C-alpha positions in Angstrom: 40.0 85.2 41.8 39.9 82.6 39.1 37.7 83.2 35.7 34.7 81.2 36.9 34.7 83.2 40.2 35.0 86.6 39.0 32.1 85.5 36.3 30.0 84.6 39.2 30.7 87.8 40.8 29.8 89.8 37.8 26.8 88.2 37.2 25.6 88.9 40.8 26.7 93.0 40.2 24.7 92.6 37.0 21.4 91.2 38.1 19.4 94.3 37.7 21.0 94.8 33.7 20.7 91.2 32.5 17.7 89.2 32.0 16.6 87.2 35.0 17.5 84.0 35.8 15.7 81.5 36.9 16.1 78.2 38.5 13.5 75.6 37.3 12.7 72.4 39.6 10.1 70.1 37.9 8.5 66.9 37.6 9.9 65.7 34.4 6.4 65.3 32.9 6.2 68.8 32.1 9.7 69.2 30.5 8.3 69.6 27.2 5.9 72.6 27.7 8.4 74.2 30.2 11.5 74.1 27.9 9.1 75.2 24.8 7.1 78.0 26.8 10.4 79.3 28.8 12.7 79.3 24.9 10.0 82.2 24.1 10.7 84.3 27.1 13.7 87.1 27.3 15.0 85.2 31.2 17.4 82.4 31.2 16.8 79.3 33.0 18.4 76.4 34.1 16.7 73.6 34.6 16.2 70.1 37.2 13.3 67.7 35.9 12.8 65.1 38.9 11.9 61.2 37.9 8.1 61.1 37.2 6.3 58.8 40.4 7.9 60.5 43.4 5.0 61.8 44.6 3.7 58.3 45.5 6.5 58.6 48.3 5.5 62.2 49.3 8.4 61.8 52.1 11.5 61.0 49.9 9.7 63.8 46.8 10.0 66.1 49.7 13.7 65.8 50.6 14.5 65.5 47.0 13.3 68.8 46.4 14.6 70.2 49.6 18.0 69.1 48.7 17.9 70.5 44.8 16.8 73.8 46.2 19.5 73.8 48.7 21.9 73.3 45.1 20.4 76.2 43.5 20.4 78.3 46.8 23.0 80.5 45.8 23.1 84.6 44.7 22.9 83.6 41.0 19.7 82.9 41.1 16.2 85.8 40.8 13.9 82.8 42.3 13.9 79.3 42.4 10.3 77.9 40.0 8.7 74.3 42.0 7.1 72.9 38.9 4.9 70.6 41.3 1.9 71.0 43.0 0.8 69.3 46.7 1.0 66.2 44.7 0.3 63.9 47.4 1.7 66.9 50.0 5.3 66.2 48.1 5.9 69.8 49.3 4.8 69.8 52.6 7.6 71.9 54.4 9.0 73.2 51.8 12.3 75.7 52.9 13.2 78.8 51.4 16.9 79.3 51.7 18.3 83.0 50.5 16.5 82.9 47.5 12.5 83.1 47.2 10.7 79.9 46.0 7.8 80.2 43.8 4.9 77.6 44.0 1.9 77.4 41.6 -1.1 77.0 43.7 -2.3 73.4 42.2 -3.1 70.0 43.6 -1.5 68.5 40.7 0.3 69.3 37.4 -3.0 69.0 35.7 -4.0 72.3 36.7 -0.6 73.6 34.9 -1.9 71.8 31.4 -5.7 73.2 32.0 -4.6 76.6 33.1 -6.5 77.4 36.7 -7.7 75.6 39.7 -10.7 77.0 38.6 -11.4 75.2 35.3 -10.1 72.2 36.8 -11.8 72.0 39.4 -15.2 72.4 37.2 -14.5 69.6 35.0 -13.6 67.2 37.2 -16.7 68.0 39.5 -18.5 67.1 36.5 -16.5 64.2 35.1 -14.9 62.4 38.3 -13.9 59.5 36.2 -11.7 61.2 34.3 -8.0 59.8 33.5 -5.6 62.7 32.4 -3.5 62.0 28.9 -0.7 64.2 27.8 3.0 63.6 25.9 4.6 63.6 29.5 2.5 61.2 31.4 2.8 58.9 28.4 5.9 59.2 28.0 7.0 59.1 31.9 4.1 57.0 33.3 2.8 53.8 32.3 -0.6 54.5 31.2 -3.7 52.3 31.5 -4.1 49.9 28.1 -2.9 47.2 26.2 0.7 48.2 26.5 0.5 48.2 30.3 -2.1 45.3 30.9 0.5 42.8 28.7 3.2 44.0 30.9 1.8 43.3 33.9 0.2 40.1 33.1 3.9 38.7 32.3 4.9 40.0 35.3 2.4 38.5 37.4 3.0 35.4 35.8 6.4 35.3 36.4 6.6 35.8 40.2 3.2 34.3 41.2 1.9 31.7 38.7 -0.2 31.3 35.6 -2.6 29.8 37.8 -2.9 33.0 40.0 -2.5 35.8 37.5 -6.4 36.3 36.7 -7.2 36.6 40.7 -4.1 38.8 41.3 -5.5 41.1 38.8 -8.9 41.5 39.6 -7.8 42.4 43.4 -4.9 44.4 42.4 -6.1 46.5 39.4 -9.6 47.0 40.6 -8.9 50.8 40.7 -10.0 50.8 37.2 -13.3 50.7 37.7 -13.6 54.3 38.7 -12.6 55.9 35.7 -15.0 55.9 32.3 -13.2 58.4 29.7 -9.4 59.2 28.5 -9.4 63.1 28.3 -6.5 64.0 26.2 -5.2 67.7 27.0 -3.6 69.5 23.8 -1.6 72.6 24.4 -0.7 72.6 20.2 3.1 72.5 20.6 5.5 70.0 18.7 4.4 67.0 17.1 1.8 65.8 19.7 -0.2 63.5 16.7 1.5 60.2 18.3 0.2 61.1 22.1 -3.4 61.9 20.7 -3.3 58.5 18.9 -1.9 56.7 22.0 -5.2 58.1 24.2 -7.3 56.8 22.1 -5.4 53.4 21.4 -5.7 53.1 25.1 -9.1 54.8 25.1 -10.5 52.0 22.9 -8.8 49.0 24.6 -10.2 50.3 28.0 -13.7 50.6 26.9 -13.7 54.5 28.1 -15.0 57.3 26.3 -12.5 59.5 24.4 -12.0 63.0 24.6 -9.8 66.1 24.3 -9.5 69.2 25.8 -7.8 72.0 24.5 -4.8 72.9 26.9 -4.5 76.5 28.5 -0.7 77.7 29.1 -1.3 80.9 30.4 -0.7 80.0 34.3 2.5 78.6 33.0 3.7 81.0 31.1 3.1 83.7 34.1 4.9 81.3 36.2 7.6 81.3 34.3 7.8 84.8 33.1 7.7 85.6 36.5 3.9 87.5 36.8 3.6 86.7 40.2 2.6 89.6 42.1 -0.9 90.3 43.0 -1.9 87.2 41.8 -3.7 84.4 44.2 -2.6 81.7 41.1 1.1 81.7 42.8 3.1 81.6 46.0 6.3 83.3 46.9 8.4 82.1 49.6 10.4 84.2 50.6 13.9 83.9 52.5 13.1 82.1 55.8 9.2 80.8 55.3 8.1 77.6 54.9 5.5 75.9 52.9 2.5 74.3 54.7 -0.7 72.6 53.1 -3.9 74.2 53.8 -6.5 71.3 52.6 -8.6 73.7 50.7 -8.9 75.5 47.4 -5.8 77.8 48.5 -3.8 74.7 48.5 -0.7 76.3 50.2 0.0 78.8 53.0 3.3 79.8 54.1 4.7 80.4 57.8 7.8 81.9 59.0 10.4 78.9 59.9 
């Protein structure tokens, strides 16, 4: 038996003595918050942050997450934490192997920034024209604003020619008409002034109102800490169980595979 194998077996034997060991599979837009809050907790974490935008291809996202789950599916971990909401059915049919999977009941990651499904639903029902900004979203996505518009125009000009640019932009970019407000969610961690100012810059360019909401880390903290029992905020998939969307406020349910 080599040293690596001995260490693995020792870790398994001492599971009940050592801090919990969790694997985390999450969208990269949450990396700052997950890294920060997990560093405040007593457990040990192994992170896998996936490229933002995979939810645009739900079947691809499903496969990538399932593959990552299988990579982490060893006795070394107490649980695998999934840092995604339903995200366009990207978690549909997710299966637990030997290690439990823990999913937050959320339609998308904004619930994790705001602290609850209820808060998100209540705000969005009153303000349906909201476009959300966070440091991670600004870093990983091309947010509506002057930088995006300039790049889009350049790409369309190169592809379709100058004479067609305005027509194509009007036909492909009319989704912006569904929004009237840029809301920056502030969780109060790290140097976030740049993100706040960038959100203001984008709002001003788009002719949108700018608002700021105080984020609530309580949901993230409970998920990372392991405080899942007796809470309808989380769904724990035990070995052999599969996640299924419910298309209601519960977001997810589970079935035996």
